Structures are given as C-alpha cells and as structure tokens.
N, C-alpha and C positions, 0 to 999 in steps of 0.2 A: 504494500500500500504506500503510495506516495502522496505528495501534496502537503500543504500546511495544516497544522493542528491548532485550534483555539483552546486555550486553557481557561477553566472556570474554577474560581476559588469559592467554595461553599461556606458562606458565613450566615446562613439564614436561621440558625438555631437560636434558642433562648437561654442557653447556659444556666439552667435551673440549679445545677449542683455548685455553680460558682456564684450564686446569688442573683442571677439574671444579668441582663445587659449583654454587651458584645464581648464575648470571651477573647476574640482575636485581637482586641485593642488593649488587653492587659499587658503590662510591661514585663519583658523577659530580657534580662541582661542589658537593661537600659534602652531597649527598643520595643515597640509593640510586637506581640506575637505574630501578627499578620506580616510584619516586615521580614521576619525570618522565613515565613512561608513563601512570600514573593521572591525572596533571594533564591530559593530552590526551584520554584516553578518557572520563573521568567525565562531562563536559558533553554527550557525544554519545549517552548511553544512559540508560535508566530505572533500571537496576540493574547493578552491576558484580560479577563473580565471578572468582576466580583459579583457574586449573587448575595444580596442582602435585602431585607425588608425594612420598612420605615424610612426615615429621613436619610437620603444618600449623602447629605452634606457632611456627616460625621466621618466619612471616608475620603473627603476631598483631598487631603494631604497625600494620598497614595497615587493620585493621578490616573485612576482606572475607571472605565465605564462601570456603573453600578446597575445591575439588573435585578428587579424584584420578581418574586414568584408570580406566575400567572394563575396558579391554583391558590385560592384563598384559604386562610385558616392554619398557617404554619403546618403544611402537609409533609414536612420532612425533606431530606436531601433529594429524594426523587423529584420533588417539585422544582428544586433548584436545577437539576439536570434538564428538565423540560424547559425551564426559563432560559437556560444557556442555549439549547437547541433552537428555541424560538428566536433568540437574539441573532444567532448565526443565519437563520433563514431570512429574517427581516432585513438584516444588514447586507446580505449578499457578500459574506466575508471571503468567499472563494475557498473556504475550508470545508472538508467533508467529515471531519472528525472533531470531537470534543473530548478533551482530557479533563477530568475532575479531580480536585484536590481538597482535602479537609483543611480547615484553617486553624486547627488546634494541634497540629502535628508538625513540630519544628525540625524533625530529623529525617523526613522521607527522602528516598534516594534521588540523586541527580540523574540517574539513568532510567527513571520510572517510565516516562513516555516512550523512549526508544525501545525499551524491552517489551512494553505492551504492544507497540506497533509491530515489532518483529514477531511476537507470538500470534497476533491476529493473522499476519501474512503466512507464517509457517504452518499454522494449524487450520487455515481456512475458516477461522472463527468469525462470528458476527460482531463480537465485542470482547472486551477484556477487563479484568480487574486484578488488583494486587493481593498478595497473601504473604504472611510470614509466620513462622512457628506453627504451621499447619492450620492457621486461621485466616479466612478471607477478609479483605478490607474493601467491600464493594463501593465505598465512597471514593476510593481511588480507582477510577475506571476510565476506559476509552470507549466512547460512544459514537456510532455513526449517525450522521445527520438523517440518513434514510429511515431511522427508527422513530423520528419525531412524531409522526402522526399516530403510530402504534402506541407510543407512550402516552400521548395526550388522550387517546381513546380509553386506554386502560385506567388512567387516573380519573377522568371525568365520568365515564360511563360505568366503570366497575368499582370505583372507589379504591383502586389499588394504591398502596402507600409504601410497601416494603421493596427495596431495591432488588433483593435476591429473588423475590417472587416474580419480578418482571424479567430479570436476566435469565431465569430458569427456562423461559420460553424460547431461548435462542442458543446458538453455539457459543459458549463462553470460554475464552482462554483465561486460565488462572495462572498468574505469574508469581512464582515464589521467590522471596528474598530471605537470605539467612539472617538469623538473630545472633549478633555478636554480644558485646557487653551491654548493648541496649537494643531493643526492638526498633528497627528503623521507622515503624509506624506507631511508636509510642505517642499517646495523645494526652493532652492536658484536660482532665475532667474536674480535678479538685485542686485546692490550694497546694496540697502536698505534691501534686504532679508538677505544678509550676516551679516549686522549690527544687524538685529533682531535675527538671530541665535546666534550671539555673546552674545547679552544681555540675551538670554534664558540660555545659558551655564553659564554665570556669576551668574545667579540667581539660579543655581543648577539644570537646566533642563537636 
C-alpha cells in the first residue's frame, strides 16, 4: 500500500479517573502530555489532526486542525475514528489511510505506522492494529478511508461502540511489539501513571 497517511490523535475522552478534563494537557516532564505524543506521531504521517470535543481553542497552541465527533454523546474512540475519516473525505486530503493514536500514551513506537502498513500489505488485510505483551491496542490502528460508510452505518444504525466488535468484521492484521523494561503502549490513566512516566523520562526513556 502506498500513498500518504493522515494521523489522528484521539483526545475525545473525559478522563474520569484523572478527575475529568483533558488528560492530554496534563504536564509531563515540563511539557503537556499531548506534546510528547505529537513528537512521536508527526514523523510517521503526512498530516496530523486532533479529535476532541468542546471548545477547540484550548488546543490552539498545538497548531493542529481540531475535529469533533460526528456521533453525539461521547461515543468513545470509534466515534473519533469516524470523525477522522469524515474529515479526510470532506477535505479531499489525497490520503486513503488513517492512523490513530491514543493521546495518553507517551512511549508508543516511532515505527508504528510503517509496521502496520507493511502488515496490511503482506497479509492482504483490510486494516491493522497494534499489540504488545499478547494484548491488542485497537486505539492504535490503521484504517482505510473505504470503510467510512460501513463504520458510520454500524454506529448510527446498530449503535455499535466497541472498536474490536467493528474490526472483527474485517481482515485485521495485528502487529506485535515486544515489552522491554516498559510496555511501549503504557498509558496514563491515574496520577501514579503520570508519576511513573515522569520517572521513565528522567531516566532517559
């Protein structure tokens, strides 16, 4: 598979376990968590877009297009994927693929998109997701624009909300990364996780 890939940063959640608000704006080693994510995602894609709901002005400093969910009611990351695909179709981005990234995961691999693209091509798959330690991370995925109408239909007409229930309908390539001294898909859900990420960065991670 050739051609450019659009990257979508999924920041549409409500971070209940962190007291609400935008988890990705919390400081990590003196910079917003989102800045660490952008640093890893930007070199992997042709264009980067942020999926978030509410006032987009709070993300103005990052200089990214902000795309809200087109499905109302905080319908989860799958709604963010659909919003990203809708943005691609509306803008005529020239890209046929959307790579999605969680915005609470500051250590994900720099070869994430390249390896998922390779897996789709080698396995003749429809789409791809990441995995580590034997556990899938469907929020880190590679989605073809061609599935946009299927996804919208599933969400609006069937009320589908879980990513893995949607991807199970297609040929999914699951790309595994090794877990070293830290899982590359370690995510910040609690204050303790933020502290652990801080310690990891101080140690040169």
